[in-house]
VEXMI-61141 format. One record per residue (C-alpha): x, z, y; residue in three letters. Coordinates in nm, 2 decimals, padded with zeros to 4 digits. Each point is the difference from the previous one (the first is absolute). Last residue first. Example, Ala and Ser with C-alpha at 12.3 -4.5 7.8 and 13.67 -1.06 7.14 Angstrom:
VEXMI-61141
u,w,v,residu
01.37,00.71,-00.11,SER
-00.14,00.07,-00.34,ALA
//
This chain:
VEXMI-61141
u,w,v,residu
17.38,-10.56,03.33,UNK
-00.01,00.38,-00.06,UNK
-00.24,00.09,00.27,UNK
-00.21,-00.28,-00.07,UNK
-00.05,00.10,-00.36,UNK
-00.11,00.35,00.10,UNK
-00.26,-00.15,00.25,UNK
-00.14,-00.21,-00.29,UNK
-00.02,00.30,-00.21,UNK
-00.21,00.17,00.27,UNK
-00.22,-00.29,00.03,UNK
-00.06,-00.03,-00.35,UNK
-00.11,00.36,-00.01,UNK
-00.24,-00.04,00.29,UNK
-00.16,-00.31,-00.17,UNK
-00.05,00.22,-00.33,UNK
00.21,-00.06,-00.33,UNK
-00.13,-00.16,-00.29,UNK
00.32,-00.14,-00.13,UNK
00.12,00.36,-00.12,UNK
00.25,00.19,00.19,UNK
00.35,00.01,-00.16,UNK
00.12,00.24,-00.25,UNK
00.36,00.14,00.01,UNK
00.11,00.10,-00.35,UNK
00.23,00.31,00.05,UNK
00.22,00.11,-00.32,UNK
-00.01,00.38,-00.03,UNK
00.25,00.11,-00.26,UNK
00.01,00.32,-00.19,UNK
00.34,00.13,-00.14,UNK
00.10,00.10,-00.34,UNK
00.01,00.36,-00.13,UNK
00.32,00.15,-00.16,UNK
-00.08,00.15,-00.33,UNK
00.28,-00.18,-00.17,UNK
-00.24,-00.26,-00.15,UNK
-00.17,-00.05,00.32,UNK
-00.33,00.17,00.14,UNK
-00.23,-00.25,00.17,UNK
00.03,-00.05,00.38,UNK
-00.03,00.24,00.29,UNK
00.37,00.10,00.03,UNK
00.08,-00.21,00.31,UNK
-00.30,-00.14,00.18,UNK
00.14,-00.35,00.10,UNK
-00.15,-00.24,00.25,UNK
00.01,-00.36,-00.10,UNK
-00.06,-00.30,00.25,UNK
-00.17,-00.28,-00.17,UNK
-00.19,-00.11,00.31,UNK
00.19,00.08,00.32,UNK
-00.02,00.35,00.19,UNK
-00.01,-00.07,00.37,UNK
-00.12,00.34,00.13,UNK
00.12,00.28,-00.27,UNK
-00.23,00.08,-00.30,UNK
00.01,00.38,-00.04,UNK
-00.11,00.14,-00.35,UNK
-00.24,00.27,-00.10,UNK
00.00,00.07,-00.39,UNK
-00.33,00.03,-00.23,UNK
00.00,00.13,-00.30,UNK
00.27,00.08,-00.26,UNK
00.04,-00.34,-00.19,UNK
00.00,-00.13,00.37,UNK
-00.31,-00.14,00.19,UNK
00.09,-00.10,00.36,UNK
-00.10,00.13,00.34,UNK
00.11,-00.21,00.28,UNK
00.12,00.08,00.35,UNK
00.02,-00.33,00.23,UNK
00.22,-00.24,00.17,UNK
-00.09,-00.24,00.28,UNK
00.09,-00.34,-00.20,UNK
-00.03,00.10,-00.34,UNK
-00.35,00.21,00.09,UNK
-00.11,-00.32,00.18,UNK
00.05,-00.22,-00.30,UNK
-00.23,00.24,-00.22,UNK
00.18,00.19,-00.27,UNK
-00.01,-00.07,-00.37,UNK
00.22,00.23,-00.22,UNK
00.19,-00.12,-00.31,UNK
00.11,00.32,-00.18,UNK
00.32,-00.02,-00.20,UNK
00.08,00.27,-00.23,UNK
00.37,00.09,-00.11,UNK
00.07,00.12,-00.34,UNK
00.11,-00.32,-00.15,UNK
-00.23,-00.25,00.23,UNK
-00.35,00.08,-00.02,UNK
-00.26,-00.17,00.19,UNK
-00.30,00.17,00.20,UNK
-00.27,-00.15,00.19,UNK
-00.27,-00.13,-00.27,UNK
00.15,00.22,-00.29,UNK
00.09,-00.11,-00.32,UNK
-00.03,00.24,-00.29,UNK
00.35,00.03,-00.12,UNK
00.05,-00.11,-00.34,UNK
00.20,00.27,-00.25,UNK
00.06,-00.12,-00.35,UNK
-00.13,00.23,-00.26,UNK
00.19,00.05,-00.31,UNK
-00.13,00.10,-00.33,UNK
00.24,00.11,-00.29,UNK
00.07,-00.12,-00.34,UNK
-00.13,00.19,-00.30,UNK
00.28,00.14,-00.26,UNK
00.08,-00.16,-00.32,UNK
-00.19,00.07,-00.32,UNK
00.00,-00.32,-00.16,UNK
-00.10,-00.17,00.33,UNK
-00.04,00.17,00.32,UNK
-00.33,-00.01,00.20,UNK
00.00,-00.14,00.33,UNK
00.04,00.19,00.34,UNK
-00.12,00.35,00.06,UNK
00.33,00.18,-00.09,UNK
00.14,00.06,00.32,UNK
-00.20,-00.06,00.33,UNK
00.24,-00.16,00.23,UNK
-00.06,-00.09,00.36,UNK
00.18,-00.34,00.08,UNK
00.11,-00.08,00.36,UNK
-00.11,-00.35,00.12,UNK
-00.11,00.16,00.33,UNK
00.18,00.31,00.08,UNK
-00.12,00.36,-00.06,UNK
00.07,00.23,00.29,UNK
-00.19,00.31,-00.13,UNK
-00.05,-00.06,-00.37,UNK
-00.31,-00.13,-00.17,UNK
-00.09,00.24,-00.28,UNK
-00.22,-00.16,-00.25,UNK
-00.26,00.17,-00.18,UNK
-00.10,-00.14,-00.32,UNK
-00.32,-00.10,-00.19,UNK
-00.04,-00.17,-00.31,UNK
-00.27,-00.24,-00.06,UNK
-00.20,00.01,-00.32,UNK
-00.10,-00.33,-00.20,UNK
00.34,-00.03,-00.14,UNK
00.19,-00.32,-00.16,UNK
-00.04,-00.16,00.36,UNK
00.18,00.28,00.14,UNK
-00.15,00.18,00.31,UNK
00.18,00.16,00.27,UNK
-00.18,00.21,00.26,UNK
00.20,00.13,00.35,UNK
-00.03,00.31,00.18,UNK
00.22,00.02,00.33,UNK
00.22,00.25,00.14,UNK
00.15,-00.02,00.34,UNK
00.32,-00.04,00.22,UNK
-00.03,00.04,00.37,UNK
00.15,-00.30,00.13,UNK
-00.06,-00.23,-00.29,UNK
-00.36,00.12,-00.03,UNK
-00.06,-00.05,00.35,UNK
00.14,-00.38,-00.03,UNK
-00.25,-00.04,-00.28,UNK
00.10,-00.06,-00.35,UNK
-00.14,-00.28,-00.22,UNK
00.15,00.04,-00.36,UNK
00.11,-00.29,-00.19,UNK
00.05,-00.04,-00.39,UNK
00.28,00.04,-00.24,UNK
-00.01,00.07,-00.35,UNK
00.34,00.09,-00.22,UNK
-00.01,-00.12,-00.36,UNK
00.02,00.26,-00.30,UNK
00.31,00.13,-00.12,UNK
00.09,-00.15,-00.35,UNK
00.04,00.18,-00.33,UNK
00.17,-00.19,-00.27,UNK
-00.24,-00.14,-00.27,UNK
00.27,-00.24,-00.15,UNK
-00.22,-00.30,00.07,UNK
-00.10,00.12,00.34,UNK
00.40,00.04,00.08,UNK
00.06,-00.34,-00.12,UNK
-00.22,-00.14,00.29,UNK
00.26,00.12,00.25,UNK
00.10,00.32,00.16,UNK
00.07,00.16,00.32,UNK
-00.32,00.18,00.17,UNK
-00.31,-00.22,00.04,UNK
-00.01,-00.23,00.30,UNK
-00.22,00.09,00.32,UNK
-00.36,-00.05,-00.01,UNK
-00.18,-00.10,00.32,UNK
-00.33,00.11,00.19,UNK
-00.08,-00.10,00.32,UNK
-00.04,-00.36,00.09,UNK
-00.28,-00.17,-00.17,UNK
-00.12,00.29,-00.18,UNK
00.04,00.27,00.25,UNK
-00.13,-00.23,00.27,UNK
-00.33,-00.06,-00.21,UNK
-00.04,00.37,-00.08,UNK
00.01,00.07,00.37,UNK
00.29,00.16,00.18,UNK
00.02,00.38,00.16,UNK
00.18,00.13,-00.29,UNK
-00.31,00.21,-00.10,UNK
-00.08,-00.17,-00.31,UNK
00.21,-00.19,-00.25,UNK
-00.08,-00.23,-00.31,UNK
00.27,-00.08,-00.28,UNK
00.04,-00.28,-00.24,UNK
00.25,00.01,-00.27,UNK
00.19,-00.29,-00.13,UNK
-00.06,-00.20,-00.32,UNK
00.10,-00.35,00.10,UNK
-00.32,-00.07,00.19,UNK
-00.09,00.02,00.36,UNK
00.13,00.32,00.10,UNK
-00.16,00.17,00.29,UNK
00.14,-00.06,00.36,UNK
00.35,-00.02,00.13,UNK
00.24,-00.32,-00.01,UNK
-00.08,-00.35,-00.06,UNK
00.21,-00.17,-00.26,UNK
00.23,-00.29,00.03,UNK
-00.07,-00.37,00.02,UNK
-00.03,-00.22,00.31,UNK
-00.37,00.03,00.06,UNK
-00.15,00.30,-00.16,UNK
00.04,00.28,-00.27,UNK
00.15,-00.18,-00.28,UNK
-00.32,-00.15,-00.10,UNK
-00.25,-00.01,00.28,UNK
-00.17,00.32,00.10,UNK
-00.31,00.14,-00.13,UNK
-00.10,00.31,00.19,UNK
00.10,-00.15,00.33,UNK
-00.26,-00.29,-00.02,UNK
-00.16,00.12,00.33,UNK
00.34,-00.08,00.17,UNK
00.31,-00.03,-00.22,UNK
00.23,-00.22,00.24,UNK
-00.16,00.15,00.34,UNK
00.08,00.37,-00.14,UNK
00.34,-00.09,-00.12,UNK
00.10,-00.17,00.33,UNK
-00.15,00.29,00.17,UNK
00.18,00.25,-00.17,UNK
00.34,-00.18,00.07,UNK
-00.09,-00.06,00.38,UNK
-00.08,00.38,00.05,UNK
-00.27,00.01,00.27,UNK
-00.27,-00.13,-00.22,UNK
00.04,00.24,-00.27,UNK
00.08,00.34,00.19,UNK
-00.26,-00.11,00.27,UNK
-00.28,-00.03,-00.26,UNK
00.09,00.33,-00.12,UNK
00.01,00.14,00.34,UNK
-00.33,-00.12,00.11,UNK
-00.15,00.13,-00.35,UNK
00.15,00.34,00.10,UNK
-00.13,-00.02,00.33,UNK
-00.35,-00.06,-00.12,UNK
-00.01,00.30,-00.23,UNK
00.12,00.22,00.28,UNK
-00.23,-00.13,00.24,UNK
-00.30,00.08,-00.21,UNK
00.11,00.37,-00.06,UNK
00.10,00.05,00.39,UNK
-00.30,-00.18,00.14,UNK
00.08,00.05,00.36,UNK
00.32,-00.18,-00.01,UNK
00.31,00.08,00.20,UNK
00.27,00.20,-00.22,UNK
-00.16,-00.15,-00.31,UNK
00.11,-00.35,00.11,UNK
-00.29,-00.22,-00.05,UNK
00.02,-00.18,00.34,UNK
00.35,00.00,00.07,UNK
00.04,-00.13,-00.34,UNK
-00.23,-00.29,00.05,UNK
00.17,-00.13,00.30,UNK
00.35,00.06,-00.15,UNK
-00.08,-00.16,-00.34,UNK
-00.14,-00.32,00.20,UNK
00.31,-00.02,00.21,UNK
00.24,00.04,-00.31,UNK
-00.21,-00.29,-00.17,UNK
00.03,-00.24,00.30,UNK
00.39,00.09,00.03,UNK
00.04,-00.09,-00.39,UNK
-00.17,-00.33,00.06,UNK
-00.37,-00.06,-00.10,UNK
-00.07,-00.28,-00.25,UNK
-00.20,00.22,-00.23,UNK
-00.23,00.09,00.30,UNK
-00.04,00.33,00.13,UNK
-00.24,00.28,00.00,UNK
00.22,00.27,-00.13,UNK
-00.22,00.09,-00.28,UNK
-00.08,-00.37,-00.04,UNK
00.35,-00.10,-00.04,UNK
00.05,00.27,-00.25,UNK
-00.25,-00.11,-00.23,UNK
-00.01,00.25,-00.27,UNK
-00.04,-00.12,-00.36,UNK
-00.21,00.25,-00.22,UNK
00.15,00.20,-00.29,UNK
-00.22,00.00,-00.30,UNK
-00.14,00.32,-00.12,UNK
//
């Protein structure tokens, strides 16, 4: 079945001319609505959340966005040499040259994303063209693709079932993938001997799954630290408040001192992701102070005016 083009701009409800900040804002708004933790329709929200994540994975990355914009709906028939300026577009299905095509399931990404950005073939083992002539055994090519991992999976570790089909076979192969606790974005999970077939009796290559963190509307990752942008109203920042923030282990209470400024960070030591050495990172709460909307009442406006008069 042909793979259908996905309009990521339509998914996020933004224009093609939108800035990075506008795209990020649109993602966060939709992600907060459809995040499985808060949505009432869990199953429907989970699929929608994956679509939103995938769209932001592309449009939020300048390099991926450029490739997506350059190829557009004609992505399956790219210009010679891979596009403007020469070179070869990475990822996706082989477009001639005798390469092997692959299809994945269970990675969290659509077939369209996999074919445009996901699957890559590594080089064969050492040897040149004369090795084929002399029938020297050659190891098969390594295959790389992406797997979408939630922060909960990265924190606790998990197992996932993925499917993998070669174009030469009508049957999909199913494998169980162990996602280790504390796995990092960009880290590769190796499935030995599942890559391209070897030549002249050589061993098969490996399959590598590159970890991509599922984007969260409020959390960002820096190494093993987690940063949470937390919105509070202006009066709580001025007067102080006790807030409840969601961490990777449930909610935690935090006291905001009076006079806290926008951007102030509060550190919850050891509440981040597991590190390589077994030591956990920290969880930071960064304050975003929200102002009243333009539709305030007359009574509210009078109170703000009094505050302004006191400070002038």
